[in-house]
C-alpha positions in Angstrom: -18.2 -0.3 -85.7 -14.6 -0.9 -86.5 -13.7 -3.3 -89.2 -10.3 -4.9 -89.8 -8.6 -4.6 -93.1 -9.8 -8.0 -94.2 -13.4 -7.1 -93.1 -13.3 -3.9 -95.1 -12.3 -5.7 -98.3 -15.2 -8.3 -97.6 -17.6 -5.4 -97.0 -16.6 -3.8 -100.4 -16.8 -7.1 -102.2 -20.2 -7.6 -100.7 -21.4 -4.3 -101.7 -20.4 -4.7 -105.3 -21.9 -8.2 -105.4 -25.2 -6.9 -103.9 -25.3 -4.4 -106.8 -24.7 -7.1 -109.3 -27.2 -9.3 -107.6 -29.9 -6.4 -107.7 -29.2 -6.0 -111.5 -29.2 -9.8 -112.1 -32.6 -10.2 -110.4 -33.9 -7.4 -112.6 -32.6 -8.8 -115.9 -32.8 -12.7 -115.6 -35.1 -15.2 -114.2 -34.5 -16.6 -110.7 -34.1 -20.0 -112.3 -31.3 -18.7 -114.5 -29.4 -17.1 -111.5 -29.8 -20.4 -109.6 -28.4 -22.4 -112.5 -25.5 -20.0 -112.7 -24.8 -20.5 -109.0 -24.8 -24.2 -109.4 -22.3 -24.1 -112.4 -20.0 -22.0 -110.2 -19.5 -24.4 -107.5 -15.9 -25.7 -107.1 -15.6 -29.5 -107.3 -13.9 -29.9 -103.9 -15.0 -31.9 -100.6 -17.4 -29.8 -98.6 -15.5 -28.1 -95.7 -17.2 -28.0 -92.3 -18.3 -24.9 -90.6 -15.2 -24.9 -88.5 -12.7 -25.6 -91.5 -9.5 -23.7 -91.0 -9.0 -20.8 -93.5 -12.7 -20.0 -93.9 -14.2 -17.1 -92.1 -17.0 -18.1 -89.8 -20.3 -18.2 -91.6 -21.7 -15.6 -89.2 -19.0 -13.2 -90.0 -19.7 -13.3 -93.8 -23.5 -13.2 -93.3 -23.1 -10.2 -91.0 -20.9 -8.3 -93.5 -23.3 -9.0 -96.4 -26.2 -7.9 -94.2 -24.3 -4.7 -93.1 -23.4 -3.9 -96.8 -27.0 -4.4 -97.8 -28.4 -2.1 -95.0 -26.0 0.7 -96.2 -26.4 0.0 -100.0 -28.2 1.8 -102.9 -31.4 -0.2 -102.6 -33.6 -1.1 -99.6 -32.4 -4.2 -97.9 -33.5 -7.5 -99.5 -33.4 -11.0 -98.1 -33.4 -12.3 -101.6 -30.5 -10.3 -102.8 -28.6 -11.2 -99.6 -29.3 -14.9 -100.2 -28.1 -14.8 -103.8 -24.8 -13.1 -102.7 -24.2 -15.4 -99.9 -24.9 -18.4 -102.1 -22.4 -17.0 -104.6 -19.8 -16.5 -102.0 -20.2 -19.9 -100.4 -20.4 -21.6 -103.7 -17.0 -20.2 -104.8 -15.6 -21.9 -101.8 -17.1 -25.2 -102.4 -19.7 -25.0 -99.6 -22.9 -26.7 -100.4 -25.9 -24.6 -99.3 -29.6 -24.8 -100.2 -31.5 -21.7 -101.3 -34.9 -21.5 -99.6 -37.9 -19.2 -100.3 -40.8 -19.4 -97.9 -44.1 -17.7 -97.5 -46.1 -16.6 -94.4 -49.7 -15.5 -94.3 -50.8 -13.4 -91.2 -54.4 -11.9 -91.3 -54.5 -10.2 -94.8 -50.7 -10.0 -95.4 -48.9 -12.6 -97.6 -45.0 -12.2 -96.9 -42.1 -13.9 -98.5 -38.6 -14.5 -97.2 -35.3 -16.1 -98.7 -32.6 -17.8 -96.8 -29.9 -20.3 -97.0 -29.6 -23.7 -95.3 -26.8 -26.1 -94.9 -27.7 -29.7 -94.0 -31.2 -28.6 -93.3 -30.2 -25.9 -90.9 -30.6 -22.2 -91.6 -27.5 -20.1 -91.8 -27.6 -16.8 -90.0 -30.3 -15.7 -87.6 -33.0 -18.5 -87.7 -35.5 -16.3 -85.9 -35.8 -14.5 -89.3 -37.1 -17.6 -90.9 -39.7 -18.6 -88.2 -43.3 -18.5 -89.4 -42.2 -19.1 -93.0 -43.3 -22.3 -94.9 -40.7 -23.2 -97.6 -42.4 -23.4 -100.9 -42.2 -26.8 -102.6 -41.2 -25.7 -106.0 -37.9 -26.4 -107.9 -36.5 -22.9 -107.4 -36.9 -23.0 -103.6 -35.1 -26.3 -103.3 -32.2 -25.9 -105.5 -29.0 -26.9 -103.7 -25.9 -24.9 -104.8 -23.7 -28.0 -104.6 -21.0 -30.0 -106.6 -23.1 -32.1 -108.8 
């Protein structure tokens, strides 16, 4: 895959943020990380998905997923969600962090993703079958409050 100069820079940035997210998830509680994301939000009017000057959501998500697949650790939806929330909150884009669970036969699985206006960002097929937890950490909005 050939990346433009801008995409390479975003890939490197995503790689560094994924490493920071991994260390943060090991050192601090998830609540603390979410509060940090909330405090980081820029007080500005929320841009739409098509706002000029913003890369499409899918491009940013794709580069973070790519960087995570080729990173130092096994890919993690939670780590990707933290990084994407950080990137979007820095641009004043309100997103909700969701954590869901799925029980099939004897397996209990968990998954993390972002939503905007109740719609999942990225590949929504990854979220199918997961029931969002109804606890404060799964419903924290990274917003301008």
